[in-house]
N, C-alpha and C positions, 0 to 999 in steps of 0.2 A: 887739430885740425895741421894737413901737412897745409903750407902756403901750396894757397889756389886763385887762380884768373876760373870763378866764377864770370861764366858768357847767357845772358838771356837774349831770349832772339826771337824771331817770330816779325809778325806783319804786323800795324796797325790798330790799336783793339780789339789783341789778343791774349788780353792776362797776364801779358809779360812782364812792365811796370809792376805792378800788385804784386805777384808775386814777388819779385823785383829786388822789393820795397817790407815784404816781411818776411822773406827767410838774414835780408841786413840785418831786421831786427829781432832777429832766433839767433844768430852765429854772432852776430857785436864785429861785421865785415861790411867797411865801408861798400859807399854803392855809387858807382857815375851813370848819366844819364845821359847820352847823348844831346836830347832835345834840350836838356836844359843849357848848357855844355851853345849848343848853337844860339838859343835863345837870347846869352848874352851878349856870345860875336854879333849876335845884329844890331842887337839894341845897341853895342859904339860900335855901328857899323863899320868891323870887323870882317863880317863873310855874310853872303850871302840865306837866308831863315834857311835856299834851299840846297847847300853847299853840304857839300860830306870830310868840310874842316870839323867838327865835334869828331868823329868818329878819331882822327887824327891827335887829339889832344885829348881825349878819352885812355885813348891808349896810351898817351906817352903819361898817363897818367897814372894808369894799370903800371905800368915798366916799371915805373917809379913805387909805388907800393910792393910790386913782388923783387925789385932787391935788397926790398929792408927786408925782406923771408916774411910779409904782412897778409895776406887774401884782401882780393878785392871782385866787386860785383861792376861788371859791367853792363849798362840796360841800353839796349837799340834794336832796328828793324834786323841788322847785321842782315841785307839783301842778296851777296856777293860775295863770292868766294875769298877774291883778297882781303879785306877787314879783317875773313876768321884765319886765313890762314898766319894771318901778318899777328894777332894776336894769338894763335896754339906759339907760333915762335916765341916770340914775350917770352910767353911762360918756360918753352924748353930752357928761351937763352939762362929761364934765371930758377932752374931746378924746380919748379913749380908745378903743378897737375894741372891740367884744361880742362875745367866742365863743362861742358855747352847746354841748354833747357831753349831749345825747344818748343812756344807756347804756338799753338792754336785754334780756333774752335771750329768743328764738323756741323754746324748749321747757320748755314748765313741766314740764313731766319735772324735768329737769336745776335750776330756778330753784329749786323748792320746797327743794328735794335740797339747793340749798345754802343757802336758808335756814335749812337747820338747822343747817348746820359751816361756817357764812359765820366770816370771822375776828373777833373786837371790837376793835377801833378804836380807840373811846372806853371808860376802864376806869370801873367801875361803872353805864354806863347800858345797860342790856334792846334788843336793839334789837326788835323790832316785826316775827312773825313772817306764814305765810303766811294766815293769815286775814283778818291790817289790811290787805297785800296783794289779798286778792278784793272785801275793803271798798271800798279809796281807787279801784279801774279805777271805779270809775263816778261819781267828779268828776277824774278826770285827767284835766286838758284837754289833748289831742294838740297836739305843737309843728310842726303842718307843715314846711315849708322855713325855723322858721328855727334848727335845731340841725344835725348833724352828726348822723347815726343808732350809733352803734356797738349789733353782739349780742356781748355778752360769751360765744354759745355756743363764740366767737374766744376764744383765748386773750388778757388781759391786754399780753402779748410780743409776740403781731401782732399789737392793732389800736392801742400803743403810735402806730405810727411812723407812722400814718393821721393818730391825733387830733394829733400835735406838726406833720405839714404844717397840718393845718385851719388848729390856732390862728396860725403865722404867715404863713399866706395871709388869715385875718381879715379882712372889710372892717373899714369905719367906716356900719352897715346897723344900723339899732334892731328890735327885735322888734316882730313884725306880731300882736296877740292875734290865735286864732284866735276868741271871742263877742269883736266890739266893745263898747265899753264903750256905757249908753245915753246917750241925750242924752237933756236934757229942755230944754222950751219956755220 
């Protein structure tokens, strides 16, 4: 596989971490999760749990891996164009492919139930709840055609082959922001 920045994104409880971990094991590619980094920052009083600092760190880790010619997986909600664009620019700087997978759940009742019973992958980190999901819906920017859309109503085992094929076929294509940056004269 050509070196690739693989980005798993989506709202909390959408199944992104489960799929990211499966792909990491299958491909032997390191995965960096924003929640894990954010927990360390919080535990050492370096940043508030709700800051965006974890994004900057995982993006820097991706930059290092790609500079070595290695693929990397990033696992975070990526709600805003800004961090998606930065990830895409990092990939381009290293002539790596940019491959985004957007996970979602098309049934709110199933999704809400999963939010209360989901696997805790990060020790000492309390995942956000359904109220936070509702709040995030107000500002989460659409992915448009920048990502493979994966519905977690299907099992991770059902989604995995489609995700692996998407990663294998990922082009050298940059992320196109949903809301273009303002230009100043």
